ROSETI-383598 format. One line per field, with one value per residue (C-alpha): residue number from 1; x, y, z. Coordinates in steps of 0.02 Angstrom, whole numbers, plus 32768, in hexadecimal, padded with zeros to 4 digits. Each point is the difference from the previous one (the first is absolute). Example, Ala and Ser with C-alpha at 12.3 -4.5 7.8 and 13.67 -1.06 7.14 Angstrom:
! ROSETI-383598
resi = [1/2] $
px = [8267/8045] $
py = [7F1F/80AC] $
pz = [8186/7FDF] $
This chain:
! ROSETI-383598
resi = [1/2/3/4/5/6/7/8/9/10/11/12/13/14/15/16/17/18/19/20/21/22/23/24/25/26/27/28/29/30/31/32/33/34/35/36/37/38/39/40/41/42/43/44/45/46/47/48/49/50/51/52/53/54/55/56/57/58/59/60/61/62/63/64/65/66/67/68/69/70/71/72/73/74/75/76/77/78/79/80/81/82/83/84/85/86/87/88/89/90/91/92/93/94/95/96/97/98/99/100/101/102/103/104/105/106/107/108/109/110/111/112/113/114/115/116/117/118/119/120/121/122/123/124/125/126/127/128/129/130/131/132/133/134/135/136/137/138/139/140/141/142/143/144/145/146/147/148/149/150/151/152/153/154/155/156/157/158/159/160/161/162/163/164/165/166/167/168/169/170/171/172/173/174/175/176/177/178/179/180/181/182/183/184/185/186/187/188/189/190/191/192/193/194/195/196/197/198/199/200/201/202/203/204/205/206/207/208/209/210/211/212/213/214/215/216/217/218/219/220/221/222/223/224/225/226/227/228/229/230/231/232/233/234/235/236/237/238/239/240/241/242/243/244] $
px = [8068/80A6/803A/803A/807E/802B/8077/7FB8/7F52/7FC4/7F69/7FCF/7F91/800E/7FBE/7FFC/804F/7FAA/806B/7FD7/8058/8034/8081/800B/803E/8007/8070/7F74/8013/8054/7F6E/7F71/8056/8003/7F4E/7FC8/804F/7FBE/7F52/8010/803A/7F74/7F84/8052/7FF3/7F43/7FEE/809B/803A/7FCB/809C/806F/7F93/7FCE/80BE/8003/7F60/8048/809F/8078/8080/8071/806C/7FBF/7F6D/7FAF/7FEB/7F70/7FAB/7F6C/8045/8074/7F74/7F54/7FAF/7FF1/7F40/8032/8081/7F7C/7F85/8083/802F/7F42/7FEB/808F/7FA6/7F62/8043/8010/7F3A/7FDE/7F7E/803B/7FD6/805F/8090/8006/8000/8096/8063/7FE0/8031/80A1/8027/7FE0/807A/8083/7FDC/8021/80A1/804E/7F9A/80AB/805E/803E/7FE2/8079/808F/7FF0/8059/80A0/7FEB/7F48/8002/806A/7F88/7F64/805A/803F/7F4D/7FA4/807F/7FDA/7F4B/7FA9/7F7A/8031/7F90/8010/7F73/8015/7FAF/802F/7F88/8002/803A/80A0/801D/7FEB/8079/8078/7FFD/8012/808D/8073/7FC1/7FC1/7F6D/8053/800B/7F69/7F53/7F8E/800F/7F7D/7FF2/7F6F/7F9C/7F57/7FA3/806B/80A8/808A/7FEA/7F62/8015/7F86/808C/807B/7F72/7FDA/80BA/8009/7F67/804C/809F/7F99/804E/7FC6/801D/8056/807C/802D/8081/7FF3/809B/7FEF/804F/7F6A/7F83/7F7C/8045/8014/7F5A/7FA8/8054/7FF0/7F45/7FEB/8053/80AC/8076/8077/8030/80B1/802C/808E/8050/80A1/808F/7F9D/7FA3/7FDB/7F8A/7F75/7F78/8025/7FE6/7F6E/8053/802B/80B0/8059/8080/808D/800A/7F98/808D/7FDF/7F69/804A/7FB5/8030] $
py = [8435/8005/8031/7F77/8024/7F7B/803F/80A7/7FEA/803E/7FBD/8075/7FDC/7F3D/7F95/7F55/7F98/7F6B/7F7E/7F68/7F6B/7F91/8059/808F/7FC7/7F41/7FBC/7F80/7FEA/7F55/7FC6/8042/7FB5/7F50/8019/802A/7F61/7F98/8044/7FE2/7F4C/7FD4/8049/7FAD/7F56/8015/804F/7FDC/8095/808A/8015/8052/8087/8021/8018/8095/803E/8007/8050/7F79/7FDC/7F7B/803D/80B7/8054/809D/8076/8042/7F58/7FB2/7FA4/8081/808E/7FA5/7FBA/7F47/8011/8059/7F79/7F75/805F/8002/7F49/7FD8/805F/7F97/7F64/803D/800A/7F46/7FF9/7FE1/8067/8099/7FBA/7F5F/8070/805D/7F60/7FAC/80A9/8003/7F51/8023/8094/7FA3/7F79/8074/804D/7F5A/7FE3/80A8/800B/7FEF/8081/8093/80B3/8042/8068/80BB/8077/8033/8098/7FF2/7FCD/80A1/8071/7FC0/8014/80AC/8045/7FA6/8053/80A6/7FED/7FD3/7F75/7F78/7F7C/7F7C/7FF8/7F6D/7F9E/7F5D/7FB4/8053/7F58/8015/80B1/7FD2/7F74/806F/807E/7F74/7FAB/80A6/8041/8097/801A/8094/805E/7FC8/8037/7FB9/7F55/7FFC/7F8C/7FE4/7F6A/8014/8096/809A/7FF8/8076/808E/801D/809C/7FBE/7F7D/809D/805F/7F6B/7FE9/80BA/7FE7/7F6E/805F/809F/806A/8073/7FCD/80B0/7FE0/7F57/7FC7/7F60/7F9D/7F74/7FAD/7FF6/8071/7FC7/8041/80AA/800C/7FCB/807B/8080/7FEC/7FF8/80AB/7FC2/808D/7FAA/7F64/7FC3/7F75/7F81/7F8E/7FBA/803C/8051/80A1/801F/7F71/801D/7FC7/8084/808F/804A/7FF7/80B3/7FB8/7F50/7FB8/7F71/7FE0/802F/805E/808A/802C/8087/806C/80B9] $
pz = [82E4/7F9E/7F50/7F93/7F74/7F6F/7F89/7FBF/8047/80A5/805F/8092/8098/7FFD/8089/7FAC/7F78/7FBC/7FA3/7F7E/803E/7F61/7F9C/8077/80A8/7FD4/7F72/7FD1/7F43/800D/8077/7F8F/7F69/8050/8046/7F52/7FAF/8091/7FDD/7F48/800D/807B/7F87/7F60/805F/8003/7F55/7F93/7F8F/8070/805D/7F86/7FC7/80B0/802C/7F7F/8052/80AB/7FB5/8006/7F7F/8030/8094/7FF7/8045/7FB8/8092/7FA8/7FDE/8054/8085/8033/8008/8015/808A/8012/7FCF/7F64/7FE0/8018/7F91/7F74/8012/7FF9/7F5B/7FAB/804F/7FB1/7F57/7FF9/800A/80B6/805D/8064/80B0/7FD1/7FC1/809E/806D/7F91/8010/80C5/8011/7F9B/806E/80A2/7FC8/7FDC/80B4/8049/7FA8/8031/80AE/8060/7F97/8065/7FC7/7F7C/802F/8037/7F7E/803B/8078/8013/80C1/8026/7F9C/8056/80AF/7FD7/7FBD/8097/807E/7FA9/803B/7F5B/7FF3/7F93/7FA3/7F81/7F7E/7F97/7F6F/8064/807F/80A6/8044/7F90/8038/80C1/7FDF/7FB6/808E/8084/7F9D/7FF3/80AE/7FBD/807E/8056/7F5B/7F9E/8043/7F76/7FB4/7F64/7F76/7F76/8033/7FAD/7FAF/7FDC/7FAB/7FC3/7FAD/805B/8066/808A/8038/801E/805D/806E/801F/803D/8068/8052/8020/8041/7F89/7F6E/7F50/7FD8/8085/7FCB/7F70/7FA4/7FD4/7F77/7F6C/7FA0/7F95/8062/80A5/7FAB/7FBA/809B/806C/7F7E/7FFA/80B7/801B/8043/8029/7F82/7FB4/7FFC/7F81/8027/7F86/804B/7F99/7F74/8030/7F46/7FF1/7F8B/8063/808C/7F93/8059/80B0/8047/800E/7FDD/8067/7FE7/80BE/8096/805E/7F83/8072/8071/808D/7FFF] $
């Protein structure tokens, strides 16, 4: 176990750190924006008029992506349900609406299937290597599909650092604390000896309800972000995570 310090906050007796992926380790805002736009276009081609309001629901406004928006924070299933709700407003039945939404999402997947993972944020690789060499167990718990998490780890050759590659496929989604408890169980660590590092309020709420040792918010370049107010400490970059 080690003692972690972030700015003026100290976390003693830590054996593991679990990271979110998108917006935390991976600078994926541009990819998510393109994904949301392609999903909306594919759905709008089936149900004209749905695309623009659905973009707003996803948190996409032109060239910007809301880091607290649905596509940035929600699971694929949650995004599908939201899209289906907009389709259902046109008078279609719920099962038909879900099917239309799923087809739109699958079409977007086909268009982007060869897209490589987004860049790592500057310094992430060095931080992960440093923490791993210090004896900490490291894991990723993302709202993305597990397949995307595994692809990310493989692409950046993080296998020696990351012992847990966990996404949200079906069922539970953030901020359900059961996800964090499952992640800790798979890592073989106690929640009370594990830190959560994430860029969303869902990451923070999930870990706090699960009894995590602490919650570290990350908003690259802006640690004062309002949506991280509930975190024990908020950082502007990951190299502010220190071992003492």
